[in-house]
Structures are given as structure tokens and as C-alpha cells.
N, C-alpha and C positions, 0 to 999 in steps of 0.2 A: 504494500499500500504506500502511496506517495501523497505528499501534501504540498501545495504551493506555499512554501514557508515565508515568502515575502509578502504574502496577503494578497495575492490577486493584483499586484501592482505592475508588473512589467513582465513582457514575454522573454526579456533577456535575463531574468533572474532564475537560477537553477533550482530545480525541484530538489526537495530532500524527503527521504522516507520518514514514516512514522518512528522507525527506529533511530533515525538520526535526531529527530526532534526529541526523543526520550533521552537520548545520550547527552544532548546539549542541556536538557532540563536537569538531569542527574548531575552533570558537571557544575552547572551554575549554582544548583542547590548545595552541592558539597563544599565548593569554595566559599560561598557566602556563610554557610553554617560554620566552617573553620574559622572565618574571619570573625564572626560574632562570638564563637566559642573562646577564641584568643582574647577578645576584649572583655567579655563577660568573666572569664577566669580571673583576669587581672582586677576588674572592679570588685568581685567578691572578695579575692584575696587582699586587695587593698583594705577593705572594710574589716576583714575578719583576722588577717595575719600580718600583711606587708607593714602595717602600721607600727608593729612591734619588732619584727625581724630586720627591717631595712631603715625604719625611721624612728627609732626609740625616742620617747620624749616623756617628761614628767607631766606635760599637759596633753591629755588625750585628744582634745580638739586640734592642737597644733599637729599632732601625728597624723591625724586624718587628713588636714589640708596639705601636708606635704605628700602624703600617699596619692591623693587626688591630683596634686600638681604634676607628680611623675606620670599619672594616668594621662593627663593632657599633653606631656611631651610626645606621645605617640602619634598625636595629631600634627605636630609641627612638621614632621617629614612627609605627611600624607599629600599635601598639595604638590610636593616636589615628584613624588611617585606618580601622582595623577598627571602632571605635565609630561613627564618622560614616558611613561608607559602609554598614556593616552595618544600622544603624537605618534609613537611607534605603532599602536594598534590601528590608527587611521591610515597609517602609511604602508604597513605590511600585512595587516590582518590581525583578526581578533584572537585567533588560537595561540599564536605565539606568545602573546602578552599574558594570557590566562595561564599558561604554563610557567613562565618565569614568576608571576605574582604569588602563585599558590606555593611554589618552592621557597622563595625568599620569607614569605610570612610564616610558613610552617617551621622553617628551621629556626627563626628567631624565637618563636614561641617555645620550642622544645628546649632551646639553650636557656630560657628563664628558670626552667625547672632544674637546671644544673648550677645555678649561681651560688656562691658563698653568701653567708649573712652578713650583717653589720658587726655581729659579736665576733665573727671569724676573721674578717680582713678590714674592719673598720670603714671608712668613708668610700673605699673602693667599691663596696657591694652596691650601694645606690648608683654610683657612676656607671657600673657595668649594666645595671637595670635600665637606666635611662638610655644607654646605646643601644641595647637590645629593643627597647620601645621605639627607638628611632627607626632601626631596620625593619621591625615589624610594620610600623606605619608606612614606610616607603613601599613596601610590598602590598600593603592593603590599599594603597592610594587609588589603585585602578582594578582592584579585584571585584568589588561589587559593581562598580560601574561597567567592567568588561563583561561580567555575567549578565547584568542587565541588558546591555546592548546586544549581546549574542542571543539571548533567549527572545528578546522582543523581535529581533531580525529573522529569527527561525519561525516564529510563531504565525498561524493563520490571522489574517487582519481582523476578523470579527471576534476573535477570542484571545487577543493579546492580554487583556485585563486578567483573565482567568490563568492563562498559562504563565504570564509574567509574575503572578503572585507566588509561584514557586520560589522566586528569589527571596521574597519577604518571608516565605516559610523557612527558608534557610536561615535567615536571621533569627527566626523563632526557635528553629531546631538547634542552632548553636547556643542561644541563650538557655533553652531547656537543658541541653546536654551538660553545659557547664554547671548550671544550678543543681542538676541532678547529681553530678560527681561530688560537688561540695556538700550536698545534703547527705549523701552516703558518708562521706569523710566525717562530717559533724556528728552523725548518728552512731558511728561505729568506732570511733577513735576518741580518746580523751583530748582535751583542749591542748594539752602539753604535747602530745604525739603529733597532732596536726601541725602545731608551730614548729616542732622540731624537724620532721621530714615528710609528714603526710601531705602538705601542701604541694610537694613536688610532682605527685602522681598524676594529676590531671595535665599538667603542662608537658611532662615527658610523653604521657599517653597519647597526646594530640598528634604526635608523629605518625601514628597508624592512619589517621584520616588524612594527612597531608601525602603520605606515600600512595594511598589508593586514589586520590584526586589526580596526583601527577601521572600516574599510569593510565587513567581514564582519559585525560586531556591529550595525552600523546597521539591517540587515534581519532580525536574529534575533527570532523570536517569544518572547513571554514564557513563562515557566515554566508548564506546565499546572497544577501543584499551586498555585502562587500564585494563578492566575486562579480555582481551584476552591475556595479557602479560604472557609469560611463567614463570616470577618470581612473579607472584601474586597468592597467595593461600588464599581463603576465605576472599577476599576483602582488603589484605594487602600484601604489597610487602615483600618478603623474605629479610634477611640481605644478605650481600655479602658472609659471610661464610656459611650461610644456603644454599644459591643457588649454590655455588661452590661444597659443598657436594652432592647436588642433581644431578648435571650435570657433576660430576667428569669425565665421559666417553664421554662426548659431547664436542669435541675440538672447535666446531664453537661458542657454547654458552659460553664456558669458556673463548675464546679469547675475546668476546665481553665484558664480565665482567671485564676482566683484561686490557681493552684498556686504553691507556694513553689518557687523555683528554687535550685539549688546542687549537688545531688549529681551530676547528669548533667554539670554544667559542670566540676567538678574532675575527674571520670573522663575527660572529654575533654581537659582541661588536662594531665593526666599522660600520656595516650597520645601527645599532640603533644610534650610535654616530652622524652620519651625519644627519639622520633624526630629531632626537632630537634637535640637535643644531640648525637646520634650524627652527625647530618648536619654540623653544625659542626666536629666533631672530624675526620671522615674526608674530607669534601669541601672542607674550608677549611684547617685547621690541618696535617692530615697531609701536604698538598702542599708547605707551607712546611717542614715537618720533612724531608721527602725531599730538598729542594733546598738548604736553608739550614744544616740541621744535619748530615744525613748527606752532605752536599755531593755529591750525584749530580747528573748533568747535567740541566738543565731539561726536556730532551726526555723524560726518564723520568717526571717529575712529570705532564706533560700526557699522556703515553702511557698511563699506567695508568688515568687517568680516562677517556680515550677508550675504551680497551678494556673496562673495567667497564661504562661506558654502554652499549655495544653488546650486552653480554651481558644487560643489563637489559631489552632489548626482548623478551627470551624470558621472564625470570623474573617480570617484574612483572604481565603478564597472567595467567601461570600462578597466581601467588598470588591475584589478584583472582578467578579462576575457581574455585579451591579454596575461597575464602571463601563463594562461592555455595553450594557443596555440602556443606560441613561446618560453615559458621558463621564469623563474624568472630571471636568470642570465642576459639575454640579455635586459629585460625590466628595470632591475636596472641600467644597463650601459647606456642605452639610456636615462632615465630620469634623472639620475645624471649628465650626460653630458649637457643636456639642461639647468638644474638649474645652473650649473656653468657658461655657456655662457651668461644666461639672468640675472644674479645677478646684475651686475653693471648697465645695462641700465634700469632695473625695479625700482631699488631703486633711480637712478636720476630722473625717471619720477615722483616718489613720491615725492622727494625734490623739484620740481618746484612749488608745492603748488596748482596747477591747480586741480580742483576737479575731473575732468574727467581723468586726467593723474594719480591722486592718486588711483582712483578706478581700473583703467586698470592695473597700475603697481603692485598694491597689488594682485589682483586676478590672475594674471599670476605667479607671483613668489610664491604665496601660494599654487597654484595648482601643479606647477612643483617641487618644492623643498620640500613641506611638505606633501600635501595630496597623491600625486602619490607614494612617498617612503612608506608612511603608509599604502597603500593599499597592497604594495608588502611585507612589513616587517613581519607581523604576520605569514602568511603561510610559507614564506621563513625560518624563524628562527625556526618554529616548525618542519619542515622537515628536518632542518639541524642537529638537536640533536637527539640522540637515545632515545628510549622509557624509559629506566630505569631512566634516570635524565633530561628528556626533560623539565619539568616545572622548575626544579630548575636552570638549565643552562640558559633557555630562561629568566627567571625573573631577575637572576643576571646580565646577559648581557645587558638586557634593562635598569636596574635600575643603575648599575654602569656607563654605558655610559651616562644616563640622569643626574646623579648627577655632572658630569664633564661638559656636553654640555649645557643642559637645565637650569641646576641650575646656573652655572657660566657665561654662555653666556650673558644673558641681563645685569648682573652687569658690566662685562667687556665693553659690548657695551655702556652702559649708561656712564661709565667713560671716554671712548675714546671720545665719541660725545661732552661731556661737555669739555674735554680737547682740542678739535679742533674747539671749538666755534659753535658747531651745525652741523658739516659737514656731509654729507651722506655716504661718501666713507668707513669709518670703518664698517659700516653696511654691504655694498656690499662685502668687503673683508672677512668677518667672515662667510657670506653665502657661498661665493665661497670655503673657507677653508673647511666648513662642507660638502659641496657637493663633494669635492675631497676625503674626507674619505670614504663616501659611494661608490664613484666610484672605489676607490682602493680595498676595500673589495669585490666588485662585481666582479672584474676582477679575483681575486685569488680564489674565492669560487668555489666549484663544483656546477653543476646543481641539483636542488632539486625537482623539479616538478614531481609529480607522485610517489615519493619514498614510499616504504613500511614502514609505521609508527610503525609496530611491531618490527622492527629491533632494537636491543639493542645498537647497536654501532652508533657513529656519522657518518654523510655523509662523503665520500671522493671521489675524482674524479675516474670515471671509473667504479663505482660499478653498479650492477644491482639493479633496484629499487625494485625487488621483492626478499626477503632475503632467505637464505638457510632454515631457520626454517619454513617460510610460504610455501616454495616449498616441504618440507617434509610432512607437515600437509596436504597440498592440494592432494599430491600424495596418502597419506595413506587414505584419504577420497574419492578418486577417483573424485575430482574436477578438471575442466580445468585449464590449467596454463595460467595466464595473460601474455600478451606480454611485455617484458622489455621495459622500457623507459629510455635511458641512458642520 
């Protein structure tokens, strides 16, 4: 069985079998799962262990701030990785980049599990931790972007939202896997054993996932949209000058090449800024708040993440499917608005310290402000950008937003909570702020669902989703013309 993976967009786009689509989906899911497993392993370790073994301090609040600051350093190198691997992926293809990023990211994560502690080597321990976080971030800078682009370019046009939600499920799977591992460690080992050596197990064990993902990606076929691009010759994109010379008499393609970038990039930036900020607040800092500020048992912190991640296996694909039916724009507006309204009540419920309220509040705010937006984000941003610079723009928009929102957000939250004596309202205000950013970007962005992915230019309001190049090619080959979706 075959499927026109480009989404009925052009007769020049190679078909891929259902097996190829499945392999691309599993590859993207594994890579994204490993990325989020890596970062969730660190965030949980920072809250439960690293504050003691890498950043010992007489003031618990200061130790958490230092641990979260090191968490933020992983985001410093992500924009560099996004720029480097993004440009490489737009020039020579998606598969090569996906191979490099998963290997670099996995090796750095495994090495964290082999580090000496502060008590063994002093200040060298946190320095080595920072260096590995930088390497991990450099590889991760284009991992989720590459997986998103690959899967979106493989998926049938009318079901990209549902298929693309597998990337978001990868984030959920990674979060769940890391939380489950930590939950088992906390439940079966004494605190002293976890601090002494047990914390190393999940970091070293992540190498198994990395090796399997590397093996799978070695045989993954290239994105059919990349192969079908008019500016790709013998597997590599032509330079701007070469392409302009080749299409000197084609005004449509020349206009696409000369298009001024910017508007779509900033729309994508703020879509990501809102989701990433909420992710940092809910999946990173809120766990520290539950354990270190509310002084609830560590098992509750891991338990709420595990439970909510399991719920996400239902909500994430449902949100993706709905975006195929009613559009990305409307779903973004609806979910961002819900997150904004619920931020205060849900964080207050968590602050009551009642275990049932903690679970209910965390699950609701996690689903609405983090997972729902993640389900929409990858497809929307892939469709928002033109084919020639899709991976570069998507990766940079994601990572520049993340370094500001997710990297700095938990540090700011920790500082404000300490300054206000453990109050819950700074957390709610920050989640509300990030939700407003996503909402504003969704209001001004064009609808992208069903867009022709072979278009070289970025999306703009009112455009037909089937581009002029695809129309000419379909007419030349005698293929039927798909119905436009505006």
C-alpha cells in the first residue's frame, strides 16, 4: 500500500509506502521521546538530587535556583544547534540531520550518569555537568524540529494534525518514561541510596533508546517533499544564485526565492514561546515547588507527572485530530484561552497541599497549557514556513523562544516564590502570561491546515493551499486538481 505523503500537493513528490510512513513516525517518536526523557530526567534530578550532590548549599532555595540555572544552560546551545543542523537539513536532507542529532544528544545524556559529584571533585563536577548540558542542547536544538518536519512532510494532507501528534506523544512518552523511572527509584530505594548512586541508572540506561533510534534512522528514506522540491538537484539544494539563474524566466518561483522573511517567523516564535514557557513552569518548576516548597513527598511529584502523561495519550491525538477538522488557528485560540482562564484556580488547588487537589490541578493545567499546545505546534509551524528554509526557521523559532521562556522561566519562578515566602500566585501569573503569548500569535497567524508543503514561500492570509508550481505540474502530468482549503 502506498500513500501520497506530500498530501496531494504535486505530481513531482515521490510516494511513500505506509511502511515508510510508519518508520518515519516511530523514528520521530523515538527521537522526541529521548529528547524529552533527557530533559525530564534532568529536571526531576535537579528537584530531587542534583541540588544536593552538585550544588550543596545551606539555603535549600538557593540550591534549587542553582540547579535550575544549570537546567537553563542546556538551552543556551540549542539555538546554535538549531541554526547549524537546520541549515544542513534544508540543504542536504532531513535524514542525515536526524542521525547526527540523536547520537550527540544521547551520548551527552549517558555521560551525565557517569559524572563525579561535588563531594568527590569539587567545583569540577558542576562545570562538567554544564558542559554536557551544552552538548546535549546542541544536539537537541534540531531534534524535535527535524522530527516534526519529517513527519509533517510524510503525512497525508488531510490528516497531518493526527499523524503529527505522534511527535507530541513522543514528548509525552519521554516525560512519562523519565517520571516512571524516578518513581520506581524513589519507591524501591532509600533516599541515601538514590543520592549515592541510584540517580545514575536512568541517565546511563537512556543509551539503549539512543542506540535503537540510531539504528532505525540509518535506513529511513528521505522526506518526499525535500526530494520533490524544485530547488533540489541530486539530493542537495541549489544556492540562491544557482536557483535564480535556473528560474530567471519564472516569476512565481523567483518571487518565492526573493520573499522577505520575518512575519511567519515571529508568529511561530510566539506560538512556541507560550507553549515552551508553560512547559518550563508546569513540567519543571512546579515539580520543585511541590517537593521543596510545599514539602510534599517526592512520590507525589513524580506521581502527578506520570498520571498526567498517561492522560495525555488520549488528549494529544484528539487535539491533533480536531485541528484537522476545524483548523489549527481555531484550536490554538480555544486551548490558549482555556489555559489562561484556568491558570489561577489550578495552581491554587495545588497549593492547598491536598493530595487529590494536587493531582487534579496538575493534570488539568498540564493538559490545557502544555500538551494541547504541543499537539498543535509541530504541524502548525511546519506548515507556516516555506519548503526552502522550513527546518532552519522552525528550529530557530523553537529554540530562541525556548531559551527565553523555558530556560529563564523556572529560574524567575523560583526567585519570585522564594521572595514571596512560598506564594503560589507568581506561578499562576507566569502561566497566564505565556498563555497570552500563544493566544496573540494564534489570532494574527493565517490558517495553515492542508497547506501545500512544496511551496517555497511562507504562509500568508488568503493564499490557496495548493501552490502555482504544484498546479502547473499536475496540469502537465494530467493529474486531477485537489480542492483548495483556505
